[in-house]
Phi, psi and omega in degrees: 000320172309308178303319185291310188302319169301321174300314177294328173295320183298318176290325178296309185301322183284331176293319175296319177293321177301319183294323173297308176306315175300323178288326183287315178298332168291321182294323184265000182060041177262143180284157186311318189283330182283158183225000186061057181058038177079006178275316190269069183223154177298311191296322183287325174294313185282303189274326178255011180046047185268017182304319177299314173304316180291322181296310179307310188303309193295329179276342186307317181289321184291317181291317175310313183262011185277144169286177191297321179285336176285321181295330178297314175298323173300313183299319174303314178302313182291319176298322189290330180248019182294321180304345178290354174284334190208083178208177180293160182293326182289318176297325178297311181290322178294313176294322179293329175298308183297321179296322175288325176285335170286324175299310175308315168297316164314303178299325171292314183295335181272351185074022176282129184281154172280159178262135172265000000 
């Protein structure tokens, strides 16, 4: 039973990592096969707990070109997920899932198209 639960958790964690990877690649206009030196990848998000790094990288170009009021909103997102750098694995995946959703909504609001 424990092995089965661990296997389900792995599938769950991988799905969340994929969700963030897709959103980050969309934000950065990175084609499917590229990974920005191995940072924007499922493995990095899942195994190195790099979700916060990936989120910050995805927001960087928007932050750079943002007006002051837009920067405040981006700062809020960054501050909201800063805890992903040091939290329990359960909190990490719950937060990563929320961060991926929030990034996707932001990209939709900005009209950023996905890469095929």
